[in-house]
C-alpha positions as CSV (number, residue, x, y, z in Angstrom):
1,M,61.2,145.1,-29.2
2,K,64.1,145.6,-26.8
3,N,66.5,146.0,-29.7
4,K,64.5,148.8,-31.3
5,S,65.1,152.4,-30.6
6,L,62.7,154.2,-28.2
7,Q,61.6,156.4,-31.1
8,I,60.6,153.4,-33.2
9,Q,58.8,151.8,-30.4
10,F,57.0,155.1,-29.6
11,N,55.9,155.5,-33.2
12,G,54.6,152.0,-33.2
13,I,52.5,152.8,-30.1
14,L,51.0,155.8,-31.8
15,E,50.3,153.8,-35.0
16,N,48.4,151.3,-32.9
17,H,46.2,154.1,-31.6
18,N,45.5,155.6,-35.0
19,F,47.3,158.8,-34.1
20,A,46.8,160.4,-37.5
21,T,43.0,160.6,-37.0
22,H,43.2,162.5,-33.6
23,R,44.3,165.9,-32.2
24,Y,46.2,165.9,-29.0
25,L,46.9,168.2,-26.0
26,L,50.3,167.4,-24.4
27,A,50.7,168.1,-20.7
28,I,54.3,169.4,-20.5
29,S,55.9,170.4,-17.2
30,G,59.4,170.9,-18.5
31,G,60.9,167.9,-16.6
32,V,62.8,165.2,-18.4
33,D,59.8,162.9,-18.9
34,S,57.6,165.5,-20.5
35,M,60.4,166.9,-22.6
36,V,61.1,163.4,-24.0
37,L,57.4,163.1,-24.8
38,L,57.4,166.5,-26.5
39,D,60.5,165.7,-28.5
40,L,59.1,162.3,-29.6
41,F,55.8,163.9,-30.7
42,R,57.6,166.7,-32.5
43,Q,59.3,164.1,-34.8
44,T,56.0,162.6,-35.9
45,S,53.2,164.1,-38.1
46,A,50.8,164.2,-35.2
47,N,48.5,167.2,-34.7
48,F,49.1,168.5,-31.2
49,Q,49.3,171.5,-28.9
50,V,51.0,172.0,-25.5
51,A,49.6,172.9,-22.1
52,H,51.7,173.9,-19.1
53,C,50.5,174.4,-15.5
54,N,52.2,176.8,-13.2
55,F,51.1,176.1,-9.6
56,Q,53.4,178.9,-8.2
57,L,54.6,176.6,-5.4
58,R,58.3,177.0,-6.1
59,A,58.6,180.8,-6.6
60,E,60.8,181.7,-9.5
61,D,61.6,178.1,-10.3
62,A,58.0,177.6,-11.4
63,N,58.1,180.7,-13.5
64,G,61.3,179.5,-15.0
65,D,59.6,176.2,-16.0
66,E,56.8,178.0,-17.7
67,E,59.2,180.3,-19.6
68,F,61.3,177.3,-20.6
69,V,58.4,175.4,-22.1
70,R,57.0,178.5,-23.8
71,N,60.3,179.2,-25.5
72,Y,60.6,175.6,-26.7
73,C,57.2,175.8,-28.3
74,G,57.9,179.1,-29.8
75,L,61.1,177.8,-31.4
76,Y,59.2,175.0,-33.1
77,N,55.9,176.9,-33.7
78,I,53.9,174.6,-31.4
79,P,50.6,176.1,-30.1
80,F,51.1,176.8,-26.4
81,H,48.7,177.2,-23.5
82,S,49.6,178.1,-19.9
83,V,47.9,178.9,-16.7
84,R,48.8,180.0,-13.2
85,F,46.9,178.5,-10.2
86,D,46.4,179.7,-6.6
87,V,46.6,176.3,-5.0
88,A,46.2,177.6,-1.4
89,A,42.9,179.4,-2.4
90,Y,41.6,176.2,-4.0
91,Q,42.5,174.1,-0.9
92,K,40.2,176.3,1.1
93,T,37.2,175.3,-1.0
94,G,37.4,171.7,0.3
95,N,39.5,169.3,2.3
96,Y,42.2,168.9,-0.4
97,S,45.9,168.0,0.0
98,V,48.3,169.9,-2.1
99,E,48.6,166.9,-4.4
100,M,44.9,166.5,-4.8
101,A,44.3,170.3,-5.3
102,C,46.9,170.4,-8.1
103,R,45.5,167.3,-9.7
104,N,41.9,168.7,-9.7
105,L,43.0,172.1,-11.0
106,R,45.1,170.8,-13.9
107,Y,42.7,168.2,-15.2
108,D,39.8,170.6,-15.1
109,W,41.8,173.1,-17.0
110,F,43.1,170.5,-19.5
111,A,39.5,169.5,-20.2
112,E,38.6,173.2,-20.8
113,I,41.5,173.7,-23.2
114,Q,40.5,170.5,-25.1
115,K,36.9,171.6,-25.4
116,I,37.8,175.0,-26.7
117,N,40.3,173.7,-29.2
118,Q,38.5,170.5,-30.1
119,L,41.4,168.3,-29.0
120,D,40.5,164.6,-28.7
121,F,43.1,163.2,-26.3
122,L,45.1,164.5,-23.3
123,V,48.6,163.1,-23.5
124,T,50.8,162.6,-20.4
125,A,54.3,161.5,-19.8
126,H,53.6,158.8,-17.3
127,H,56.0,155.9,-17.6
128,L,56.5,152.4,-16.1
129,D,58.1,153.6,-12.8
130,D,55.0,155.9,-12.3
131,N,52.8,152.8,-12.7
132,L,54.9,150.9,-10.2
133,E,54.5,153.7,-7.7
134,T,50.7,153.8,-8.3
135,F,50.6,150.0,-7.9
136,L,52.4,150.1,-4.5
137,I,50.4,153.1,-3.2
138,N,47.1,151.3,-4.0
139,L,48.5,148.0,-2.5
140,S,49.5,149.8,0.7
141,R,46.0,151.3,1.1
142,G,44.2,148.1,0.5
143,T,42.6,147.6,-2.9
144,G,40.8,145.2,-5.1
145,L,41.7,143.9,-8.6
146,K,40.8,147.2,-10.2
147,G,43.3,149.1,-8.0
148,L,46.1,146.8,-9.2
149,V,45.4,147.2,-12.9
150,G,47.3,150.4,-13.0
151,M,47.2,153.2,-15.5
152,Q,46.3,152.3,-19.1
153,I,48.1,153.5,-22.3
154,D,44.7,154.5,-23.6
155,N,41.6,154.9,-21.4
156,G,39.5,156.6,-24.1
157,R,40.3,160.1,-22.8
158,I,44.0,160.1,-21.8
159,L,46.9,158.7,-23.9
160,R,50.0,157.6,-22.1
161,P,52.4,156.4,-24.8
162,L,55.4,156.2,-22.5
163,L,53.8,153.8,-20.1
164,E,55.9,150.8,-21.1
165,F,59.2,152.6,-20.8
166,T,61.2,153.0,-17.6
167,K,62.6,156.2,-16.2
168,N,66.1,155.0,-17.2
169,N,64.9,154.5,-20.8
170,L,63.8,158.2,-20.9
171,L,66.9,159.5,-19.3
172,E,69.0,157.6,-21.8
173,Y,67.0,159.0,-24.7
174,A,67.3,162.6,-23.4
175,E,71.1,162.3,-22.9
176,N,71.6,160.6,-26.3
177,N,69.6,163.4,-28.0
178,T,71.1,166.2,-25.9
179,L,67.7,167.4,-24.7
180,A,67.4,170.2,-22.2
181,W,65.0,170.0,-19.3
182,R,64.2,171.5,-15.9
183,E,64.8,169.8,-12.6
184,D,62.1,170.1,-9.9
185,Y,64.0,170.2,-6.6
186,T,60.9,168.9,-4.7
187,N,61.3,165.5,-6.5
188,A,64.4,164.9,-4.5
189,T,62.6,165.3,-1.1
190,D,60.6,162.7,0.8
191,D,57.7,165.1,1.4
192,Y,55.2,163.0,-0.6
193,T,54.3,159.3,-0.5
194,R,55.2,158.8,-4.2
195,N,58.7,160.3,-3.6
196,K,59.3,157.9,-0.7
197,I,58.5,154.9,-2.8
198,R,60.6,156.3,-5.7
199,H,63.6,156.8,-3.5
200,H,63.5,153.9,-1.0
201,I,61.3,151.1,-2.3
202,S,61.6,150.9,-6.1
203,P,65.4,150.8,-6.1
204,V,65.5,147.9,-3.6
205,L,63.0,145.9,-5.8
206,K,65.1,146.5,-8.8
207,E,68.2,145.5,-6.9
208,I,66.7,142.2,-5.8
209,H,65.9,141.2,-9.4
210,S,67.7,142.5,-12.4
211,Q,64.7,141.9,-14.6
212,F,62.2,143.5,-12.3
213,D,60.9,146.1,-14.8
214,E,60.1,143.5,-17.4
215,N,58.6,141.2,-14.8
216,F,56.4,144.0,-13.4
217,L,55.2,144.9,-16.8
218,A,54.3,141.3,-17.5
219,T,52.5,141.1,-14.2
220,L,50.4,144.2,-15.0
221,N,49.5,142.7,-18.3
222,H,48.3,139.5,-16.6
223,I,46.3,141.5,-14.1
224,N,44.7,143.4,-16.9
225,D,43.8,140.2,-18.7
226,N,42.2,138.8,-15.5
227,Y,40.3,142.1,-15.0
228,L,38.9,141.9,-18.5
229,I,37.6,138.4,-17.8
230,V,35.9,139.7,-14.6
231,Q,34.4,142.6,-16.5
232,Q,33.0,140.3,-19.2
233,R,31.3,138.2,-16.6
234,V,29.9,141.2,-14.8
235,D,28.6,142.5,-18.1
236,E,26.8,139.2,-18.8
237,I,25.1,139.3,-15.4
238,T,24.2,142.9,-15.8
239,S,22.5,142.3,-19.1
240,G,20.3,139.6,-17.6
241,L,19.7,141.1,-14.1
242,F,19.4,144.9,-14.7
243,T,16.3,145.6,-16.8
244,G,15.0,149.0,-18.0
245,T,16.9,152.2,-18.1
246,N,15.9,154.9,-15.6
247,P,14.9,153.4,-13.3
248,I,16.8,150.1,-13.7
249,K,14.9,147.2,-12.1
250,I,16.8,144.4,-10.3
251,E,15.1,141.3,-8.9
252,I,16.4,140.8,-5.4
253,S,16.0,137.0,-5.3
254,E,18.2,136.7,-8.4
255,L,20.8,139.0,-7.0
256,R,21.0,136.9,-3.8
257,K,22.0,133.9,-5.9
258,L,25.4,135.4,-6.8
259,N,28.4,134.1,-4.9
260,P,30.5,135.6,-3.5
261,L,27.7,138.2,-3.1
262,A,29.8,141.1,-1.8
263,T,32.3,140.8,-4.6
264,Y,29.6,140.7,-7.3
265,I,27.7,143.6,-5.8
266,H,30.9,145.6,-5.7
267,Y,31.4,145.1,-9.5
268,L,27.7,145.5,-10.4
269,F,27.2,148.8,-8.5
270,E,30.6,150.5,-8.6
271,K,29.9,152.4,-11.8
272,Y,26.9,153.9,-10.1
273,N,29.3,155.2,-7.3
274,F,28.1,152.8,-4.6
275,N,31.3,152.0,-2.7
276,S,30.1,149.8,0.1
277,P,28.8,146.3,-0.9
278,N,28.0,145.4,2.7
279,E,25.6,148.5,2.9
280,I,23.8,147.2,-0.2
281,I,23.6,143.6,1.2
282,K,22.1,145.0,4.4
283,F,19.7,147.1,2.4
284,L,18.3,144.0,0.7
285,D,16.3,143.3,3.9
286,S,15.0,146.8,4.3
287,E,11.3,147.9,4.1
288,T,9.6,148.8,0.8
289,G,10.2,152.5,0.1
290,S,13.5,152.6,1.8
291,E,16.4,154.1,-0.1
292,I,20.1,154.7,0.0
293,K,22.1,157.1,-2.2
294,S,25.5,157.4,-3.9
295,T,26.7,160.7,-5.2
296,T,24.9,160.2,-8.5
297,Y,22.2,157.4,-8.0
298,R,19.3,156.4,-5.7
299,L,18.8,152.8,-4.8
300,I,15.2,152.1,-3.7
301,K,13.6,149.0,-2.2
302,D,10.3,148.2,-4.0
303,R,8.9,144.9,-2.6
304,E,10.9,142.2,-4.4
305,Y,13.0,144.5,-6.5
306,L,15.6,147.2,-6.3
307,L,15.1,150.3,-8.4
308,L,18.2,152.2,-9.5
309,K,17.6,155.7,-10.6
310,S,19.9,158.7,-11.4
311,I,19.6,161.6,-9.0
312,E,17.7,164.4,-10.7
313,E,16.3,167.6,-9.6
314,I,12.7,167.0,-8.6
315,N,10.2,169.4,-10.1
316,D,7.9,170.4,-7.3
317,N,6.8,173.7,-8.9
318,E,3.1,174.3,-9.2
319,I,1.8,175.0,-12.8
320,T,-1.1,177.4,-13.0
321,I,-3.8,177.2,-15.6
322,L,-5.4,180.6,-16.0
323,N,-7.9,179.9,-18.8
324,D,-9.7,177.2,-20.7
325,F,-7.1,176.6,-23.5
326,I,-3.6,175.8,-22.6
327,E,-0.8,173.3,-23.3
328,I,1.5,172.1,-20.6
329,N,4.5,170.9,-22.5
330,S,6.4,169.6,-19.6
331,L,3.6,167.2,-18.8
332,N,2.3,166.7,-22.4
333,L,-1.2,167.9,-21.4
334,K,-3.6,169.9,-23.4
335,F,-6.8,171.6,-22.0
336,V,-9.6,172.8,-24.3
337,K,-13.1,174.0,-23.5
338,S,-16.0,173.0,-25.8
339,I,-19.8,172.8,-26.0
340,N,-19.5,169.1,-27.0
341,P,-17.1,166.5,-25.6
342,H,-14.2,165.9,-27.9
343,E,-13.4,162.4,-29.1
344,N,-10.1,160.7,-28.2
345,T,-9.5,162.7,-25.1
346,T,-7.9,161.4,-21.9
347,E,-10.5,162.8,-19.5
348,I,-13.5,165.1,-19.8
349,V,-14.6,167.3,-16.9
350,D,-17.9,169.2,-16.4
351,F,-16.7,172.8,-17.1
352,T,-19.4,174.4,-14.8
353,S,-18.2,172.4,-11.8
354,I,-14.7,173.9,-11.8
355,S,-13.5,177.3,-10.9
356,F,-10.4,178.9,-12.4
357,P,-7.5,179.3,-12.0
358,L,-6.7,175.6,-11.9
359,K,-3.3,174.3,-10.9
360,L,-1.2,171.2,-11.3
361,R,0.9,170.2,-8.2
362,K,2.5,167.3,-6.5
363,V,1.0,165.2,-3.8
364,K,1.0,166.6,-0.2
365,E,0.4,164.7,3.0
366,G,-3.3,164.5,3.9
367,D,-4.5,165.0,0.3
368,Y,-7.8,163.2,-0.5
369,F,-10.4,163.0,-3.2
370,Y,-13.6,161.2,-4.2
371,P,-12.6,158.6,-6.8
372,I,-15.2,158.3,-9.6
373,G,-17.1,155.1,-9.3
374,M,-16.9,154.9,-5.5
375,K,-20.3,156.6,-4.8
376,G,-18.9,159.6,-3.0
377,Q,-16.5,157.8,-0.7
378,K,-13.5,159.9,0.3
379,K,-10.0,158.4,-0.1
380,L,-6.6,159.6,0.8
381,I,-4.3,159.9,-2.2
382,S,-1.6,158.0,-0.3
383,K,-4.0,155.1,0.2
384,F,-5.1,155.3,-3.4
385,M,-1.4,155.1,-4.6
386,K,-0.7,152.2,-2.2
387,D,-3.7,150.3,-3.6
388,L,-2.3,150.7,-7.1
389,K,1.0,149.3,-5.8
390,L,2.9,152.3,-7.2
391,S,6.6,152.3,-6.4
392,K,8.2,155.1,-4.5
393,L,9.5,156.5,-7.8
394,E,6.1,156.3,-9.4
395,K,4.5,158.1,-6.5
396,E,7.0,160.9,-6.8
397,Q,5.9,161.4,-10.4
398,V,2.1,161.7,-9.6
399,W,0.6,165.1,-10.4
400,L,-2.8,166.4,-9.1
401,L,-5.1,168.8,-11.1
402,C,-6.8,171.1,-8.5
403,D,-9.3,174.0,-8.7
404,Q,-8.8,177.4,-7.0
405,N,-10.1,175.9,-3.8
406,D,-7.4,173.2,-4.0
407,D,-10.1,170.5,-4.5
408,I,-8.6,167.6,-6.5
409,I,-10.2,167.3,-9.9
410,W,-8.0,164.6,-11.3
411,V,-5.2,162.4,-10.2
412,V,-3.4,162.8,-13.5
413,N,-3.4,159.7,-15.6
414,Y,-5.1,157.6,-12.9
415,R,-8.5,158.7,-11.7
416,L,-11.1,161.5,-12.0
417,D,-12.9,162.9,-8.9
418,E,-16.6,162.1,-8.7
419,R,-17.5,165.7,-8.1
420,F,-16.3,166.9,-11.5
421,K,-17.5,164.2,-13.8
422,T,-19.8,165.0,-16.7
423,T,-23.5,164.2,-16.6
424,K,-26.5,164.2,-19.0
425,T,-27.1,167.8,-18.0
426,S,-23.5,169.0,-18.7
427,K,-23.4,171.7,-21.4
428,N,-19.8,172.8,-21.3
429,F,-16.8,170.5,-21.2
430,L,-13.1,170.8,-20.4
431,N,-11.4,168.3,-22.6
432,I,-8.0,167.1,-21.2
433,T,-5.7,165.3,-23.6
434,L,-2.5,163.5,-23.0
435,C,-0.5,164.5,-26.0
């Protein structure tokens, strides 16, 4: 591998990732790394386009970079996309550093260009030195195994075919092939954490050991292999412990058997954006009905179980039923008046006992009804649901059918009200069918 030219190694990487079956968007800044990437791609049969971001942070230098990449693509008839960002304006929309603002802006734009042009992969010019800097940044901040894995050549969305090459490898290629590129003067400053590592830490590590780059790459591969083993074990546990879909049901007693518990909880819940294992451990002892939230999921305590449900917009809108024939598609309900009760209906109501318009609504505090079969005894809906041992999520999904006086006719799918049941003297019926 070491004796092969960089172009041959690069072509091998693309072959391993079935490059002929995909379409690519190359993120090209105009610097030496990205121009090497562009030159290497240009010499293959890959189907690709180029995208360039102008963040307007370096006045005319930034405009010069944009023009440089545009001219290169024009020379070789490569489809070119460019955009100019107002970074300062974006920073005002949230608590973003310049680095984070630029990252968010460019990746959102890249995704948009990919969607419009049906491009499968974004391709970046990240190399081994970038991975070392990321590794050291994560290490300095305190991280778990995942934070040490580093960037991947292919993560399913982004392809980084230069990731096993060093900066020196790329510079040597550029010089040997007389490539032109643009220098970003900010790379020579120590204004950013990554630059400080690049200028003051990485050189010392490479000076200490002449084979540091090869050793670091081998270490990353070992960490990746270990992380894969961890993920396989987590997947095995998830398949046995997490049942159902939405909500997912998790038996607390089985969860507690895992050791070390905090580490397992971290891996089991991280994809649901829960970032504090200790918060979840404490939550295991909370009361039924308690819940905690991540940005995307709710975790609810339901007696001996946890319920994990995606956060969705709760539909609290009332649905009005103006006449005696209507279909409520969102609830799969059908209402039909008849002079004889229909067969295979879910519930049948005495039509003369109800007054239109009817409405379907969610449960409110203090709601009560007279459950059929209880001889006229009044019961709070909250007590009724508790006796049924409905979970918090199930309670949230309960609808009530009420008349114009807001008297509850039916706890939908559960129990009819005694006052609206049919009798031997009933002559007109409202047939309610769950479709």
